[in-house]
N, C-alpha and C positions, 0 to 999 in steps of 0.2 A: 504493500499500500504506499502511495506517496501523496504527500499534502503539501502544497504550497502556500505561504501565508508570511504574516509578520509573526516571528518568533518571539514571546516573552518569556525570557530566562531570567527568572525571581531571585536566584542564587547570584548572578553577576549582577542584576539591575540595570539588563538591556533587553533593549527592542530592535530587532534586525530582521531583514528579508530573508528566507530560507528556504529549502525544500527537506520534507521531513522523511524519511525511509523509516517503514516500520516493517519487521520479518518474524516470525517465530513467536508472536506476542510482545516483542522489545524494540526500542528504538536502535535501529542498525545504526544510522548516521544522521546527522543535522548538517546539511551543508549550504552554506551562505550564497545569495543569488544577489543580482544587482536591483533586482526588482521584482516584487511577488504581490499577490492581491490584498487588498485592504482587509482581510482579516486577522483575525489574532488567534495564535494556537498558545495554548498555556495549560499547565496542570490542571487538574480537575478539583472543585472544591471538596472539601471534608467538613462533617458536621462532627464536632470535637466531643460533644457529648447530648447525646440523644434517646430517648425510651423511645422504641420503634411502636409500641403499644399504644403511646398517646395518640397517634395518627388514626387508631382505631383500623389499622389496616395489619396483615400480615406481612412480614420482611417482603416476600416476595412480590406482592403488590404495590409497597412500599415504594420500593426500588424501581418500578414502573412511572413514578411519578418524579421522585428525585432525579433520575438522570436525563429528565428534560431538561432540570434548572443545573445542568452541569456537574452534578454531585456525583463522585465517583466513589466513595467511601463514607462510612460512618464509623465513630465510636460510640457502640450501643451499650447501655445497660440495661439486661433484662429481668430488673429487680419486680417490674409490674406483675410479669406474668409467673415469676419465680415466688413471688407472696401468696398466689394462687395453687400454681402445682408443683413449686419447688423444682429440683433438679430436672425434671421432666418438661418443665416449661421450659427452661434455659434450653434443652437438647432440639426440643421443637422449635424454636426460634433458629438455632444454628442451621439443624437440617432443612426448615424452610428456607432460610436465605443462601445456603448454599446452590439452590436451583437455578438462583437469577444472576447476572453478570457484576452487578452492584458488591463491591467489596464492603461486608460488615465483620466489624472488628466488635466483638461482644467481650465483656468484662467478667468478672464472676462477682455475682450480688453479694455485697458484704455484711447487710443487714436485713435478714429474710428472718422473721419480722424487724421491721425496722425499729419497733420498741415492745416491749414487753406488757406493754400498758395498751395491747388494742389484741383482736383476735384475727389472726391469717390463717390460712390455707395451708401452709407450710412452715417447715424450717430450716432453714442450711447451717448448720454448725462449723465451726473451725474445719474438722474432719472432711467435710463435705467440702468446703471452701477448696481444700489442699487438693483435692481430687478435682474439681474444677479447675485449676489455676494449672494442672498438670497437662490440660488439652491443649493441642497447638492452636485451635479457633479461640480461646481463650488469651487474652492481650495483655489483661490487668485487672487489678482489683478493684471494682467499681465503689462508686462514692459512699463513703464512711461517713452514713448520715450518723450515726449516732456519737456525736463528737464528746457529750460529757462524759461516754465511758473511755473515749482516746485520754481524755485529758486526765480522768482520775485513774487509769490504769488498769482499766478490766480486763483480768487474764484471757479471756475468750475473744474479746475484741482484739487485742495484742497479738495472740497467737495466729490470727488471722493476716495481720500486718505482715507478721515476721515470714508466715509463708510465702507471702508474694515478693519480699525482698529476698527469701533465698532462690526463687526461681528467675530473680531481676526482672521482674516485672512491677510496674508502677503502680503506686495505690493513689486513687481519684478522692477528692475531698468533697465535703458539704458544710459550709460552715458559717452561715448567714450570721449575719453581725458580730462574728467573733473579733475579738480585739485583744490589745495587749499582752499579758503574760500567758493567757490561757490561748491564744493564737499560737504564740511560741511555742509551747507544751506541744500543740497539734500538729505543729509542722516539722517538731524535733520529733514526732513519733514516725515519721515516716511519709506525711501526707504531702501531696506533690501539686495538687490543682484546687483551683475552687470554682464553682459556676455559681454560685449563692450570692456574689457579691454583689450589692446595691446601691453604692455611693463609691465618689470618687475617692473621699479619702481612706474608705475602707481597702478600697483596691490598692492605694498607693501603700498602706502599709502590709499589705499581703504581698505585694510584688516586690516591697523592699526587704522582707525577711525571706525571700526566695521562693514563695510561692508564686505557681502560674495561675493567671486570670483568665478566666474563659466567659468572654462576654456572651450572655444569653439575650436571646431575644425570640421568647415562644408566644404561644397563643393567650396566655396569661401573663405572664413573668415577663418582663420588658425592660431590660437595663442596658438597653445599646447607649442610650442617651446619656445616663449618669457616669459611663464610663470609657465613651467613644475617643476623650480627649486625653487618656491615660497614652492611646496608640505612640505618639512621637517618641518618646522617651522609652515605652518598655515594649514596643512591639515585639521583640524579640521573645518576649515570655509570655505573650497572649496567644489566645485562638477565640474562634467563634462557635457558637454552638444555638440549637434551639431547646434543647431540655426535654419540652414537652410542646407539639405542633398539632392541632387539630386537622382534620383532612381538607376541610375547605381553605385552609390556610396555605396547606402543604401543595394543592393545586396552584395555587397564585406564585407560588416563590419559595428560596429555600437560601442556602447560605449566600447565593447570588445578589439578592437582595441587600443581606447588611453590607457586602462588597459595595454596592451601587449609594446606598447610605452614606459609607464613609466617604466615596469621592466626592459626593455632593457637598459633605461637609470640610472640604480640601483637602484630604490626609493624602500622604503619598502613596502612590499606586503600589509600590512595591513591599512597603510596610504592610499595607493592606491584604496585598497577595499570599504573601507569607505566613501572616495569621491564617488565611484562609485555606491554604495549599500546603504550604512547606512544615510548620511547627508542628501539627499532629502526628506526620510521618514520622517527625524525631522526635517528639517525645514518646510515642508510644510505640517506636519501630515498627512502624505497619509498612504491609508488602504492596506500597505504593509509588507509582513513578513519578518522578520531579522532573520530567521532560528535559534528562540527558542520556545522551548516547549509551544505550548498556541499559538504561531504566524500563521497567515495564513501562508499555505503552498505553498509562493513563491518563488521558488528555482531552481538553475539549476547543471548539473553535467558536471563537463568539464573535459577533459583528462589531462591538466597539468595546472600549475600557472603560464605559460609565454606566452604561445600563447591565453589562454583562449578559445580552441577550445571546442566548446559546444555539447556536446552528448543527452543533454535531457533538456528541460525546462518544469516546473511544475508550474501553478498559478493555487490558489485556489485547492490544491490539486489534480487536474487533468493535466496530462500529454499533452501538446500541440504540441509538439515535440520531435522528438525522431529520433536520428541516421539518419538523413536525409529526415524523414516523417513528414509532418504536419500533425496534428491531428483534423484540423476545416477547413470548407470551407469559401469560400468567401459570400458574402452577397449581397441580389439584393437592390437598392437603386433609389429612384427618382432622378432626373437629374435636377438643379436648376441654374439657369444663369440671368444676367443683363447686357444686351449686346446692346447696342443700337446705334453704329456708323455706317454711311453709307461709301461705298467705297469710297477712294479720287482718285485726279488726280495728275501728275505729279508735275503740276505748284504749286500744296500745299505745296511742298517741298522746293519750291525756297526760298532763303533767302537773301534780294534784301535790301541793306545795303551799304553805304559808311562809309568805315573806314581805317584806316591805321593799326589796330590791333585789334585782337579779344582776350576774354577769352575763353580758350579751358581747358577742364574736363581732368583732367591727371588720367586715372585709375592706381591704382597700384594691381600687381598680388596677391592673395591672401589674400588681404586687403579691407573691404568696404570704408574706406576712400580716399579722393581723394586729389588731389593739383590741385592749378591753376596754367596755363602755357598759356603764352602769344605770340602771335606770328602775323605775317604779312600775312593777306588770301589770298587766291587763289580766283580769278575771272574767271566766264566764262560769258562775256558780265555782267551784272550788278548784275548778281547771283555769291553769294561766293559758292563754292564748295569743296569737300573734296581734301586733298591736299596730294599723296600717299607719295610723297618723302619723308615728313616730318610727316608723319604716323597719320595725323591728317582728321578725317573722320566726315563727317555728321551725326549727332544725331537727332531723332526726336520723341517726345511723343506726341503719338493721344488720344485723350480723347474718351474714348470706352462708357461713357453713354451719349453722345450725338454728334450732327453733328458739332465739330468744328474744327476749321484751325490747323493743327499740331503746337507743339511749335517745334522751330529749336535751335540745339546747335552746338555743335563741341566737338570731344574726340579725345585723343590720347591714343595709346599703346592697341588699339583692333588688328593692325595689318592684316586687309583683304587686299588683294591685288584686289579683283573681287568680285561682287554679295554684297548680304545684309544679316544680320539676323536680326529677329525680335520676340517680345514674348510679350503675353498679363499678361504674369508673371512680374508686375512691381512694387516693394514693394514701397510703402504700399497700394496703391488705386487699381494699378494694369489696368492701363492705358496701352494701347499698346505703347511699345518700342523699336527704330529699330536704327540700325548701318548700312552705307553702303558707296558705291564708288560711286555711282550717284544716281542723283534723282530717275531715272527708276527704280533702284533697290529697293529702298526706297519703292517708292510706291508699286511693286509688292510684296515685303515681307509683308506690313502692309496691304493692300488687300487680300493676301493670308489670312490671321489671322481674317479680319473682316468676309471674308465669311464663316469661319467654326466658327465664335461667340466664338473666343479663340483659342490658342495655342501657340507652338514655331515653327519655322521654319527659313529655310536657302534657299536662291535662288540664282543663278548664270545663265548666258545668256542661258545654256541649261541643267537645272537641277533645281528642287525643292522637298525637303524634308520638311513635316509638320507633327507633332505630335499633333493631335485636342486634345485640354482639353475643354471637354465641360460643366463640373462640375464648376460653376462660371468663366469660362475662366482661371483657375489654376488649375484644377484637371483633371486627365483621368477616364474615366468609365472601364476601362481594369485593368486587371491584370499586376503585379507586372514585371514579366518577359517581357509582350511585351512592357509594358511602358518603361522601363530599354534598352532593345534590340532598341527600336525604338529613344529614347535619345540619347544613343551611337552613333548611326548612325549621328543624325544631328550635334553633338558634334564632330565626327569626320571630318564630310563634313566641318565645320564652320575651324576646325583646317587646313584643305586641302586649304581652300581660304584664309589662311594666319596668321591667329591667334595664336599666342604664347603661350595665357592666358591657365591657367590651365582648369577654367572652366567657356569659354567665354559666356554660357547663364546666368549662376548664375550672373557672373561681370554685366552683363549687365542688369539684372534684379535692381541692387542694385543702377543705375544709376540713377534712379529717386527718392531714398530714401532721402528726405529733412535733415531729422533729424541727418543725420550723415557727417560730415564737409568732403570737405570744399565746392566744389563747384559742384551742382548736376541742372538736368532740371526735370521740372515738366510740366504737360499739361498745364500751365500758365508762364510758361517762366523760363531762368536761374536765380538761386537761390544760395544764399551764406551762406552756414549753419553755418559759424562763426558768422554773423552779424545778421543772421536769418530772411535776407528779399531779394527781388528780386534783381538781379544786371544785368544792361546791357550787351548785346553781346560785342559790342564795348567798347574799352576802351579809356577814355577820353584824 
């Protein structure tokens, strides 16, 4: 295969006309020319931290969209499916991903479950981690979410880190808001990256202490604007990632969008592309070419170096996408799940408690962190109910692995004025999480998902929309266009019901993620992420 164009050599920081010759999946030579077509040949993009499951697509279907945006590889943490199915889930992701050309690089999920304060579908202990790390497909120890256990030297957690070090595999971090001496202890334990940074100052401190910062811009958490100005001085220690990206957003773009935005802000082209194409390869020791003679032919052809509109994607020397046409098909796969919750009754969602003041989760649009808000509860008889005037709605988390009573809390800023929305994508244990205006609405939404053994839904008095997610209760068995369209319809329905959040379902899914402060709700109760312990709904 021969391609002529403007070679973008990121390592050398040069652009020059040349002919690229590909043979046996590798770059045989790059021969300079006096002139060449005004198309740019460059290394492919890499998402440095993503949970494929959050796209609601299996890896093989995710790949069929990502390559259109010039993505040739991902650094993928499969802890979502691992929390549902354990090692079997990780193996499903690896095997499904192997059947398509995109290079998925999976990690060993370090926190299954993420904490002991919630019910998950599986446990992967230190010995299970060691076995996973020995697989050639496992490139690193995935995000160490239980940062308090690292700081206070929990033996089981430190054993997982030790096994990764012994195999020379990097350890990913997860340290929202961690600063000062605690951050130093976390880094000294062997943690190398963080994608949870939300402020310039926090990012600067982490970089200054030797940690690599990954700029995250996903469907719910958006930290690009806060961190992008760190690039000029720290680009050699930074990368880009999505973390969690819903299907409708993935259809629009991927890492290419972040590069375009960075260029709009006036950042140096080669700094930006080093973050997007080179740094993940060197940090994680990925088998991905960097557009040098002898490298694997993993590259893209773009129309310009501002929008990064992709005309061709090549992986291992084969064209996988060209001018709007995919060059590989979807694959068949077995559907796996772990779902054993029985239908609920309306009275299961009652909150019978006498108190003058309650703790409320305050959701922050575009962030995974929350604040604690205190307010006087609204009663209907002895039952605390949603208070629409204050935008304080009832929140429920339902154990999907057994028939338990729902945990009840309250949340502010969802904005619903009618109905309820619910999801079995509830990071990280993936119990059912729902928010609604009335107990009847909550019950209907939850039961709709129980009947389908997973999915997302929105319900009102006269309408119900459901996107079934039969694969582990978190992924669809359908193609990306179908899933993206169905998701977009349900997302619009939630916004028509009053929510002004950018991504109401993505935000909802993180309200059970206990390892991100400050107030969250698990299937076992209200949890304070600052003190790392349960806290009562009632304020003393």
